[in-house]
N, C-alpha and C positions, 0 to 999 in steps of 0.2 A: 172642837174638831182634835183628832188623834194624830201624833207625829207621824213620819215617814219611818223611823226605827224602829217605834213599837206597832206598827203594821205590819212592817217587815219582819220581826220577830213572831207574831201571832201566824202570820203566812209559814215562815219555817218551820214553826212547831206542827202544824196543820199537817204539813206536807212530809214532816218526818214520821208523823204518826201513821199517815196513807201508806208510803212506802214499807211500814213495819206491819201493816196489817196485808197488804197485796204484793205478791213479786212484782209486779209491773210498776206498783207507784200509783195507781192510778185506785179510786173507788167505786164500789157498785153503788154506794149510798153517799148520796151528799146532800148539801143546804139544797141545792138546785133540782134533786130528785133522787130518783133510784132506778137501776138497770136490773132487770131479770134478764137471766139465760136459760130460756128452755133445756130441760133435759135431754131433748132429741137433738137439740144445737151441738151440747156437750159430748154426746154420745157420735154424732158424723164427726166431730173432729177429733176424737178418741179414734174412732175407726181407720179415717184415713191416715193419722199417725202411726196406728200399729202397721197398718199395710204398706207402709214403707220400709219396713223391717225384712230385709232378706232371709228368707225361710218361710214367711208365713204364708200358708197357703191359701185358706179361707176361714171363716168365723162361724161359729156356732155350733147346738148339738147335731147328730146326723138327722133327727126329725126337722130342726129347722131349718137345717141346708136341702133337705127334700121338699119342706113348704116353700122356700125361698126360690127354689127350682121354678116351680109353679107360678109362684107372683113374678120372677122375672120372664116367663114366657108373656104374663101380661101386661108388661113394661114397666113393673113396680120396681123403684130403686132400693137393694135392700144394703146400703152402706152400714144400716147401724144394726144387722143381724149378727146374734150372738155378744152385744154390748148393752150393759145394764148400767145405769148412772144414777146416783143420788145427788141434789144438787141442793145447796143451802144457799144462805145469803151471801155466806163467803168461802165456801169449801164446794169441794165437789170429790166425790169417788165413782171410781168406775171397776165394773167386773168386765172381763173379757174371756167369752169360751172361742177358741180358736184350734185349726186343723195345722198342723208343722209339715215340712218337707221332710221326708225322710232322710239320716242321716246328718241333721241340723243338732248342735248341741242343744238341747232345750234349755237348761239354765242361762246360758249365753242370750238365746233370742228371748226369752222371757224378761232379760235383765234391759237387753236394748229396748225391747218392746214398751216395758215401765216407763225407762227413762224417756223416750221420746214422747209417748202420751203424757205425762206428766210436763214435761216444756211446753210442749203444744197447747194444753189445754192450761195452764198456769200464764202462758203468753197472750194467748187469743181472747181468753176470758177474764183472765185478774181473779179468777179463784185459786186458792189454796188446795191442791189434791193431797188429799188425807191418806188415800191409799189406790194402788191399781192390782187387784188382784187376777191373775190370768190361771186360767182352767186350761189345760190342754186335752183336747177332747177325742183326737184322734190323729194319725199320723198318715199323711197321704204317700202312697207309693208310688212310684212312675209308671209301675205296670196297669194301675187303674186308669189310667189315660188311654191305653191302648186296648182295656178290654170295651171300649165303648166308642161307637161308631156315630157320626153325626148328631144328634137330637137329644144321645143320652140312651138311644137302645141298645139293648145287647148285641155284643157281636154274633153272628151266624158262628154256630159251631160246625156245620159242615157247608162247604161251598161247591 
């Protein structure tokens, strides 16, 4: 039978190793089993985290946004549009294509979005985020909202 000090030492060593592997101190792989996190789950977390940053207007390339508008009319959730992730056993990488509001300092916005995505994914998933690449696909102008009426139809030129 093993003594209490030896057992505590072994547990402390194991906990220390886990804390070094994962920012939250928890392990996705243990003696009791394995936890897997789907790329779609990580993409949703990243999308919500990036949306929380002031100045982010939308996600995705113009083609993806157009296709997303059609899907939106069908009631399909588009929270992951413009977000691609790679998920390994212990790490994740995120690519985000976004549209920013006119007048926002893009480097500051990208830095804030990157930090929020990293913090959220690492906290919620226990995965180390190796990189968050942000591509600004477009700038949303205030006039763009005034040019459309109702369901996205062009405003009439003559009244």
